[in-house]
N, C-alpha and C positions, 0 to 999 in steps of 0.2 A: 444735605445737598449732594454729597458723594454717593450715597445710597440711591438716591433718585436717578442720578446719571447712569449708574451701573445697571439699575433695573431697566432703564430705557434701552440700553444696549442689548440686554438679554431678551426683552420683548421684541426688539427689532430682529434679533436672530431667529426667534420662533416664527415671526411673520415671514421671513425669507424662506425658512425651511418649509412652512406650510404652503407658501405660494409656489415653490418649485415642485413640491410633491403633487400639487393639484394638476400640473401639466407636465407630464414626463418628457415631453419634447423640448422643454426648456429647463431641464435640470442644470443647476449651476454648481460647480465644484467649490467647496469651501475648505480652507486649510489655514493653519497657523503659519505665519511667516517664519521659516526656520532660522532666519538671521536675527530675529527679534523675539520679544516675549509678550508683546501687548498688541500686535497687529494681526488682524484676521483678514486674509485675502479672499476675495470672491471673484471667481472667473466670470467674464462677461458672457451674455447669452449669444450663441452663434446666430447669425442672421439666416432666415429661411429663404430670403430672396436671392435669385441668381445674380452673380457678380461677375464683372469683367475681370480679365487677368490682372490688370493694374490694381483694381480694388482688392483682389484677392492677395496680391503681393503686399499691399499696404496694410492689410489686416493681419498679416503674420506677426507684426509687432503691435500688440495691444496693451493697453494699460489696465491693471487690475484695480478693482474697487477695493479699498482697504478701510476697515473699521477698527478703531482703537477700543480695546476692552476697558481701558482706564484712561482718564483724562490727564495725562502728564503735561507738564508745562515746560519741560527742559530744565537744565541745571548747568550753571556756569562752573568754570574751573575752580574758582575760590570756594564756592559752596560744596563742590565735590570733595575738595581737600578737607573742609570742615567736617563733612559727613563721615569720611573715612577715618579722620582723627578721633572722632567720637566713638566709632565702632572699635577702633584700636584700644581706646581707653577702657571701654566696657569689657573687652576681652581680657585685658591686663588685670582689671578688677576681679574678674571671675577667677583667674589663675592665682592672684595674690590672696583672694579669700580662701581658696582651697588650701594653699600653703599655710596660711595662718591658722587654719583649723587643725592642721596636722602638726603644727609646731607649737611647742609649749612656750608661753610668753609672747606669742605673736601679736600683731597689731589687732586692735579691737575692730569689730565689724562696723561700729558706729563711725569711727574715724575714717575707715576706708570708704564708707558711703559718702562722707563729706568730701574726701579727696576726689572721688569719682565725679561729683558735681563740679568741683573746681576744674577738673580736666575737661569736662564738657564746656564750661564757660571759657576756658582758655582757647579752645578751638574756635568758639564763636567770636571771641575777641579778636583773634588773628584774622578771621574771615571779615569781620567788620572793618578792620584797618585796611585790608586789601581792597575791599569794595569802596571805601571812602577815597583811597588813593586813586583807584581806577576812575571814580567819578570826577575827581579833581583834574585828572589828566585828559578827560574827554572834553571835547568842545560842546558848546550849547546845542549844535545841530545833532551831534552823535548821542548826546545824553537823553535817552528817552524816558518815558514815565515808568516803564517796567523796572528799570534799574533803581530809580528812586523809591518805588514801592517796595522792592525787595529789601533795600537798605533800611527803610523805615520799619518793615516787619521784623527784620532780624534784630534791629536795635531794641524794639519792644520785647522781643523774645529774650534777648540778653538781660534786659532789666527785670523781667518777671522771674527768670531762673535765678538771678542774683538775689532778689528779695526772698524767694522761696528757700534758698540756701541759708539765709540769715535766720529766718523765723521758723523754719520747719525742720531743718536737719540738725543733727547733733554737732557738738563742738569737736574740733580736731584734738583737743586735750582730753577728750572723754576716755575714761579708763574702764568702761563697761566691758565685760567679757563678751567674746564672740559667741553668737548663738549658732545653733545647728544649721548647716548649709550643705545641701546635697548636690552641688554642681548646677551652675546657672542661677536663675532667679526662682525663688520659691513663690508659691501661690498663697502662702499662709502669712497673714500679717501678724506681727508680734508687736502690739502697741506699747508694751512695757519694756521692750528690749532697747530701743534707741530713742530715748527721750530727747526732745529738742531743747535748745536753750530757752525757748519761750516757756517751756513747761517747768523746768527746774533750775533756770539760770539765776544767779544772784543779782542784786541791784547793780546796774551799770554794765552788766556783761554784754549787752547788745548795743550799747551806745556807740562804740567805735565803729562797728560794722554798719550800723544804721546811718551814721554820719557819712561814711564813705559812699554808701549807696545813694544818699541824697545828693552828694557832690557830683557823683559820676553821671547820674541819670536825670537829675532835675535842676542842675545848675550849669550855667555856661561861663562861669568866671574862670575856669581853668584854661579857656581858649582866648581870654581877653588880651593877655599880654602879647600874644602872637599876631594880633590884628594890626593892619597897617595904620589905622586911625590912632591906636594907642601908642604905637611906635613914634608916630609924628608928635603926639602929645608929650611923651617923655623926652623927646629930643629937643624940645623948646627950651629957651633960657629960663623961663619962669613957668613951669608947667602948672603950678598951683593957681595961676591966673589965666591960663590958656582957655580960650573960648572958640568953639567951632561947632558945626552941626554934627556932633557926635551922638548918634541916636542909639549906639550899641551899649552905652553905659547909662542906664536909667538910675535915678536917685533923687533925693530931696534937696540936694545942694545946688547952688548956682553954678559952680565950676565943675567940669567933668573929672578933674583930677581927684577931688575929694569923694566923688561918687565911686570912682574906681577903687580907692582905698577902702571905702565902706563895703563894696561888693566882696573884696577879698577877706575883710574881717568877718563879714556875715557868714562866709563859708569856712572860716577857720584857717585860711591859707595865710598865716601870719608871716611866714618867710617871704612870700611874694609881696605881701603888704609892705614889709620893710624894704624890699627891693624897689618898690615904687616910691617910697618915702626918700630913698637915697637920691632920687632925681630932683627933690625939692631944692630950690635955690639956696635956702638957708642951711640945709644939710650939707650941700656941696661946699658952701663957704666955711662951715665948721670943720669939714674934713680937710680943707686946704690949710686952715689955721693949725690943726693938729699936726699936719705933716711938716709945717714950717716952724713948729715949736712955739707958736704964739698961744697965749692963754685963751681958753674957750669962753665964749660969750654965754650968758644964761640960756640963749636958744640952743647953742651948741651942747651945753650940758644937758638940756632937755632931750635932744636927739640921742645922746649917749644913753640916758636912762630908758628912753623909748626903745632903743635897740635891744637893751638887756631884757626888757619885759617881753618884747615880741619873740625874740629868738630863744627864750627859755620856756615858752608856754607849754605846759604839760596837758595839752588838749586831747581828748579821746579822738581817735582817728588820725592823729598826727597834725603837724602844722605846715606840712608841705615842704620840708627841708631837703627832699631828695633822697633821704636815707630811711625814712619811715615806710610803713606799709602803703602801697599805692591804693588809689581809690577803688580799683577793681579787686583788690585783695588777692592778686595772682602772682605778683613778682616774687614774694618770699617763697611761694609754692613752686614756681617754675625755675628760679635761679639758685635755689639752695645747693644743688649738686654742682652747678657750674662754679659758684663762689668757693665752695669747699675745695674743689679740684684746683682752681687757680691759686688759692692760698697754699695748698700743699706743694705745688710747683714752685711758688715763690720761696718757700722755706728751704727747698732743695737748691735754690740758686741765690742764696744770700739776700733774700728779700726782693728779687726781681723775677719777672716772667720771661721765659725764652720764647717770646712771641714777636715775630718779625712782621706780622700782618696788621699792625696797628696803622690807623689812618695817619697820613701826614699832618692833618689838621690837629691831631692830638699831641704832636711832638712838643709844642710850646704851650701846653695847657698850664694855667697858673695853679699853684698848689691849693688844695682845698683848705677851708678854714677848719681849725681844730674843733671837731664835733664834741669834744669832752671838756672844753674850757667852760668853767662855770661862771655865769654872769650874775646870778641872783643867789644869795645865801639860802641854803636849804632847798634849792630847786635845781636838780641836775638836768642837763640838756636832754637826756634820754627819758625824762619822766613821763612823756606821753605814751611810752611803751607799757606802762603799768596798766593801761586800760585794755591791753590785748589779752587773748586767751592764754598765750604762752609768752610772757614778757621776756624771759631769759633767752628763749629761742630767737625771738624777734631782735633782741639786742645783739645777739651773735651775728646775725645777718647784716644788721646795721653797721657793725664794726668791720665786717668783711668788705662791704661796699666802700667804706671809707679807705681801707687799706688798698683796695684796687685803684681808687682814684689817686692815692699817693704814688703808686707804681706808674700810673699813666703819665704823671708829670715828672717822672725820672727820679723820684725819691724812694729809697728802700722802705719796705713795709715791715714794721716791727710792732707787734701787738702787746709788747711787755708793758708799755706805758698807757695802754688804752683800756683800762678797766677801773674807772673811778668808782663804780658802784656795782653791786651784784643784785640783779633784779630777781624776784621770786620766780619759781618755776611755772606756776599757774596764776591766774588772775586772782587778786586779793582786793576786794572793794575798799577796805579801810586805808590801805597803803596808797591807792590811786587817788582817793578823795582827799587824803591828808595833804599830799604834795600839791594838789590842785588848789585847795583852800589857802595854802601858804603863798602860792603865786598870786592869787587874787588879793590877799592881804597886802602884799608888796605894792600892787597897783593902787590900792586905796590909800596907802601911806604916802606913796610918791606922787600920785596924780590928783587925789581928791581928799586932802586933809581938811578938817574943819576945826574951828576954834574950840569946840567942845570935845574934840577927839573922836567925833562920830564921822558919818559919811554923808556928804551933802553934794547935791548936783544943782544948786540954785544958780541964779544969774551970776552971783559973785563967789559962789562956792567953788572950792577946788583950785583957786588961783594962787594959793600960797605954797604949793608943792614944787618939786623939781621941774614939773612940766608947766608951771604957771605962766612962764614967759611965752611958751608956744601956744598955750590956750588963749592968752590975751591977743596975740597977733593972728592966730588962725582958729577961730571959734569952732569950725566943723571938726577939728581934731579932738576937742574935748568931748563932743557928742559921740564921735566914733569910738573913742576909748572907753566911754561909759558902757558900751556894749560888752566889753571884756569882763566887767564885774557883774554882769547879769542885769543891768538896768538899761532898758531900751528907751531912749527919749521919745516923746510923742512925735517929733518931726520925722523920725525914722519909722516908728511903729505905724503911723498913719499914712505913710507914703503909698500912693496908689500902685506903684510898680512893685511893691513888696509882695512876693508870692508866699503861698502856704509853706513850701519847702524851705524857703529862707527863714521864715518865722520859726519853723520847727528846728532848723539847724541852729539858730541863735539860742534857742531854749536848751537844746541838748548840749551845746558846746559850753555855754557860759552860765546857765541858770541851774539845770538839773542833769548834770552828767551822770549822776548815780541813780537815774530813774530806773524803776523796775521794768523788766522786759514787757510785762503785760500792760503797763501804763503807756507805752509808746503809741499804741494804736488809739488809746483814749485821747492823748494829747493831740495826735494828728487829726483825729475826728473833730475835736473842738476847734482847732485852728482852721481846718478846711471849711467848717460850717461858718465860722466868723468871716473868713475871706469871701465865701460865696454867698453870703447873705442867707444862710440856712439851706441852700441847695449845693449839691456836689456834682462834679463831672463823673460820668460812668467809670472812667479809668481810676478816678480817686476812690470810688467805692470798691473797686477791685483791689487797690493797694491796701485799703483799710481791712478788707476781708482777709488778705494774706497775712498782714501784720497781726491779725487776731488769731491766726493759726488754722485757717481754712485751706487745707490741701486740695479739696475738690475744686475750689475756685481757681487754683493754678492750672489744673488740667482743662477746666472749662474755658478759661481765657486763652490758653495756648491753642486749643482746638478751634474756637470760634473767632478770636480776635487776632491771633498771631499767625494765621495761615495754616494751622494744622489740618483743616478740612479743605484746603484749596487745591489739592492735588500736586502741590510742589513737594519735591523730595525732601529738602532740608527741613522746612517747618514741620512736616509730618513726622519725620524721624526724631527731631528734637522733642516733639510732643510725646511720642511714644517712650523715648528713653527717660524723659523726666517723670512720666507716669510710673514707669518701672522703678525708678529711684525712690519715689515717694512710697511705693508699695513695699520696697525693701526696708525703708526706714520706719514702716509701721504707721505712716500717716493716713493712708487710705487702704481699702481692701479691694482686691480685684474680684472677689467671689460674688456670685449672684446672690441677691437678697430678695426679700419679699416685695420690696418696692421697685426692684429692677431685675429683669431677667437677662441682662446683658453683662458679659464679662468685659469690663472696660479695657483691661490689659490686652486681651485677645483682639478686640475690635481695633484698638489703636495700632497694634502691631501689624495686623493685616492691612489696614489702610496705609500705613507707612510703607509696607512692602510693595503694595500696588503702586503707590506714588513713585517709589524708587524705580520700579521696573518700567513704568510708562514714561517717566521723565527721561531716563537714559535711552529708552528705545526711540523716543522722538528725535533725539540728536545722534542716533546710530552708534550708541555706545552700550549696546545690550550686554556685552560681556562684563562691563563694570557694574551695570545695574543688577544683573543676576547674582553676581558674587556678593554685592553689598546687601541685597535683599535676603539672601540665604544666611549671611553672617548675622543680620539683625534677628532673624527668626530662630536660628538653630538652638540657642540656649533655652528656648521655651518649647522646643519640639519633643524631646525625649520624655517618656513617662517618668514621674518622680514619686517617691514614696514619702508621704507626709502623714505622720501620726498613724502609721500602720496601713494606710490606704494608698493605692496606686492612683495618682492623679494624671490623667492623660488628656491632652487637648488635641483632638484629631484635626481641627481646622488649620492649626499651625503647620502640621506635617503635610496636609493637603496642599496648602499654599506653596510650601517649599517644593513639593513634588511637581506641582503645576509649573512653577517657574523653571525648574530644571528640564522638564519634559518639553517645554516650548522653546528651549534654547538649543540650537545646533552649534556646538563649540567650534570656533575657528581653528584652534590648534590643539595638539595633544596636551600641551602645558596647561591650557585653560581647563580641559576636561579633568586632568589629574588634580588640579587645584580644587575643583568642585568636589571630586571624590574624596579628597583628603579632608575637606571641610565637613563632609557628611559622615565620616567614618564613625565618630563617637555616637551620633544619633542612630546609626544602623546597628551598632553593637548593643545599644540599649533597647532595640526592638522596634524601630520605626520601619514597618514593612513598606509603607507607601513611598518613603524616601528611597528605600532599597530598590523598589521597582523603577522609580524615576532614574536612579543612577545606572541601573542596568540598561535602561533605554538610551541614556546618554552614551554609555560604552558601546552600545550597538550602533549608534549614529557615527561614532568615530570609526568603527570597523567598516561600516558601509562606505564611508569616505575613502578609506585606504583601499577598499576593494575597487572603487571606481578609478583610483590612481594606479592600480596594479601593484600595490605594496602588500604582498601576501603575508610577509612576516609581521607587519604592523597590524594587519587585519586580524590575524590569529591572536596577537597580544591583547587586543581590545575585546575580542570575543571571550577570551579567558578571564579578563577583568570582570566582565559582566557575569560570567558564571561563578566567579569567586565571591562576588557580592552576595549572591543568593545562597550559596552552599557553604560559605566559610565565615562570613562576617556577621550574619544575623545570629541571634541566640538560637540554641539548639531547637527549641520548640517551634521556631518560625522558619527554620531553614527549609529550602526547597532545592533538592539535589540538582545542581547545575543550572537552575533557573529556567527561563522560558525562551525568549527570542534568541538570545545569544547561544543557548544550548542547541536549539534547532538549526541555526545557521552553522554552528561549529560542526554538528553532526553531518550536515549536508556537505560542508567543505571537505571534511575528512573522507566521506564516502565517495564524493565526486572525484577527489584527487586519486583515491585508490582505484576507482573504476576506470578513469582515464589512463592511468599507468598500466593497468592490466590489459586494457583494450589495445593500447599502443604496443605493449610487449608482444601480445598475441599476433598483432598485425605486421610487425616489423621483423622481430627476431625469429618468430615461428610462422611467418606467412608462407604461403605456397609459392608465391612469385618472387620471393626474395625482397630485401629492403633496399630502397634507393637511398642516396645520400640525404635527400630532403627528409625522408622518413626517419632516418637515424638522428638527424638534427632535431626533429620534432620530438622524438622519443627522449632525447637528452633533456630537452626543455621541460617535458612533462615530468621526468624523473626528478629534475632539480626542484620543480615546484612542489612535488610531493615531499621531498626531503626538507624543503624550507618549512613546510607546515609541521612536519614531525620534529624538526629541531626547535621550532618555536615552542612546541609543547614540552619537550624534554628540558629546555633551558628555563622554563618557568618553574622555579622551585616550589612556589606556593600551590600550584595546581597539578604538578606532575604526579605527586603521590595520590591525589584524589582520582586521577584518570587511569589508574592501573587496571581497573575493571571496566573501563568505558569501552563499549562495543566498537564504535566507529574509530576511535583512536587506536585500538589494538588491531583492527583490520588494516588501517593505514600502515602501521608498523610492520605487519607481516608482508604486506604487498611490497613495501620498499625493500624489505629483506629479500624477497623473491627476485626483484629486479637486480639487486646488487649481487646476489648469489649467482644469477645467470651470467652476469658480467665476469665473475670469477670462475665460472665453470663448475660450481659446487651444486651438482644435481641433487644430491641427498638433502642438502639444506633447502633447496627449492621444494623438493617433494614434501618434506616435513612441514614447511610453512603453508603449502597449498592445502595439505590435509587439515591443518589448524583452521584455515579459512573456511573449509567446507564441512567440517564435522559438526554435528549437532550437539548443543550443550544446553543445560538448564540455566537460564540467566536469572540470578537471584538479585535481591535488592528491591527497594520500594519503587524505583523507576522502571523496573522490568516486570516484577510480579511473578517470577517463576516461569516465564514463558520459555518454550524450547525453540531455539533458533540457531542459525549459523552466523559467524562473523560476516561472511560475504553476503552481499545482497543477491537475491535470485538472478538478477540480470547479469551478474558476474559469473554465474555458473558455467556458461558456455565457453567463455574465454579461459577460465581456469582449467576446464576439462580439455580444451584445445592444447594448452601448454603442457598439461600432464600427458596427453596422448603423444605429443611430439617428443617428450622425454622418453616415453616407453618405446616409441618407434625407433628412436636412435639406439636404444639399448638392444632392441631386437636385431638391428642390422649388425651389431657387434657380437651377437650370440653365435658360438661355433658348434653348439649341439651337445657339449659335454656338461654334465651336472656340476663338475668341480669349478668351472668358469662361469657358472650362472650368477648374474648380478641383477638386482632390481632396486631402484632408488626408493620404491614404495614398499612398505611392509604389507602383510596380508590385511591388517586393519586399515591401512591407507587405501588399499585397492577396494576394500569394502565401501569406504566412504566415497571413492570416485564412482563406483558402480551404482551406489544409491543415488548420488546426485545426477548421474547419467539417466537413470530410470525416470527421475523427475523431469529432466529436460525433454526426454523423448515423449513423455506424456503431454507436456506443454506444447511441443511441436506438432502433436497429432500423429506421430509416427507409430506408436504402440497402441493408441486408442483412436477410435473414430468418433468424433462428436460434432453435432451440428452447431454447437456453440462456437467452434473455432472459426474465425473470420476467413482464413485462407487455408487451403490444403497444402501440405509440404510438397515441394518440387522433387523431381527425380534426383537431381543433383544433391538436394538436401538430405534425402533419404540415404543415398549412397555414402554421403559424408559421415553421417552418424552410424551407419552400418560398419564402415571402416574403423571408426573410433571404438565401437563396441568390440570389434574383433581384436583391436590393439589392446584394449583393457583386459580381455580374456587371456590373451597371450601373456600380458604382463602379470596377471594373477598366477598363471602357471609358473613363471619365473620367480614370483614372490614366494610361492610354496617351496620351490627348489632352493632358493636363496635362504629362506628361513630354516629349512631342514639342514642345509650345510652349516649355517651359523650355529644351529643348535648342537650339531655334532662337535664342532670345534670348541664350543664353550662348555662341554660336559666336564665336570670335575673342577671347573674354575669357580672361585669364590664369587658368590652373588648370582651367577648364571644370568639368564635372560629375564627380563621383567615379565614377559608374557610368552607362554608356550605356543607352539603351532596349533595344537588342538584347541586351545582357548581362542586363538584368532579365527580359526575356521568356524568354531561355534558362534563367535560373535558375528561373523560374516553371514552365516546362514540364519541367524535369528531375525525375527520380523523387524522391519524398519519402524522407527517411532513415527 
């Protein structure tokens, strides 16, 4: 779908170009919108009909036709935050992976991959909660279908990524060694490096996570207790007999109360089930009797036994007591550092936190129940943690949460008495299964004893135990508790409202908690087929495929079903990041195969980048879109060496370069940020990205030129030159670059030319300088000095510009102007000679050409200033050889006369040529005749001055660098 839309746009562009080329009178200008990255502006065709003045005025403000190169759909603030959080997590993963590779004993690559997946899901979970809250806050009129669709797609995406993490990625407790990693994502899949728990996990290792997945994504029981209908039910005097039109609690029983208890038991939320049972009228009466010291009735004793059974259940996935791992599996991952920090602060403050920001409503919080009090012999309260990958780690966090709750209610936290048992470091199937079987044996003994010592669930069976009185009075309770021992009564099993997920949950929780990982998909398939009469929903097929280990199904579902191809930024980005994650885990390969010529990783990355650019451009946030797209693509842009071969994906670099080239940064900070992002890719040899960054630097220089900020203009021109000449690898460097170098050269040359022209016109003008002329000269001088100072202050480029032609010209011209202000004619003369003398320019950028620093159009002004200096010397000459002085040496006079010869030829004074457009005027001829005479007299004084200086320096160490004879010989030699 996306490819077809993009092709349509390209075909449309070709038609427009062909149509405009067919009629040159209707050529339309086409350009990218510099404020965005996905908008192509087309200028309207001017009308050939005569217009009135009013119509002409109205047409001055016209609307541009705009085509979008990509079909973005916009993106909300919550989705933007989620996208950026995922990119932050990916960048942190790359950095941590590089550090662990260089550090002995660092974290394994497999565990880091799983943590990255959890970071992705944590960002999506936060976004989901924000969107759900936003939807609740909106009225029915404001709540449109788009918000609901986005929420539904993100919910499905969250579920698919959660399922993939469970069945396709390695365990956090994996101790496999980290494999080779060369920065960013590799394109080589290593199928044997990061085995998933589905491949090599022991029996029962996936049960807890699968149960949490089913609870979170396929069950609604976690929200039942918060519904107004259930609150009304539980607040009645006898909720067990309460009847009303409560349709949110389906079930086989007559009264909604027992259906509610059954729903919680089916999902393993036994703590919540006990909370509901405490509202039972008989339970309340038993509690009142216990508080007043009266003996318990048989029913009261039954509730006490029932409480011990439910609150001690060592179920995989937890029993919902508030201290176990949450159903999303993220709390332990996200809260670990916070809990450890709070505990450390409490230890430093005698068991209390110095936190004055607690809510007022928490000041009178009742103390929590002791989580380590043992209710059933042989079954510890934290037994459910034995089903986790890292039981001891999970138990540590459980204890920290409990201590935090103690501090909230004003009690000091002390963990010295909170270690009743030490759990193993990693999952051990036998330990988990042993305590689970012990718990079920207790239920059978207390709830369902038989005369023969066996286990019976007949009409009269099970009435002789501690729960017999409750069973006789409340028959649904016996059928509900039979589920706990893995026996589902027909009335429950045949209930039409029973879903496949609830059936699978009951089997995993109570019948087969030690199920092999590969058998989970088998049992799910059997239950789905039974519930659907042999047919299954397409989404169920997807779930089974992922449970069976199909990583390709994950990518396909994300792309086709979860919005990865919709043009929306977040779904496309999540699809791409999840695909990269599966490639890193070795689940799929990104390389082209015989059956497919498409690199799926590259395709999804480019589609995601296009979706980001267009979605942010639609809502005029192109700066965020460009940065996010560049961040997404950069780890895949530089060439990588894999098994001795350089793997390079040019389309990624081209997409980055296109995004940067189409963006006109609003601020210098934005431009610097993009340059900083691309530094590593440029250093590794991405020439196209370097070209785009130079273009961006030039755009900032052009902006500052339009604002008159000369210093900032020079700074950004130098940045563009630095990218091409300093940051690229040696074999790819281009001395000083292209556009920035040309404009920097022109800037230096024009500043030097303006300064020399102004100096010649004001200080050495024939009519004298007015006050306005002097002010203009100072302004031009200051501008030239600003350019020069900007170059000198740039430490990175100053050393490279030592041999630069235009920069040296500007330096000497500024020195000439400053020397003139100080009256240092010798300094002026030497700098003028340096500007006019010919030299062989070496280096690749010049190729050995012979040239002068000064541009030929500056020759006349420099000769005019030189003649003025010589004329002033002549007026001070008294005719004696001893007092003869000349600011120019013989060599300098030779340079002046050589340039004068060239100027006279160009002016047509010494040669007559029909090619010259105009013949020189009489005044022009007389001006150059006087200049030549002045130079000749100056040469005479230069000879005399050189002879005097030579006599004075005889016998002195070092002598003169060049004798008079040598200078005369040089002067009379042919000009180059």
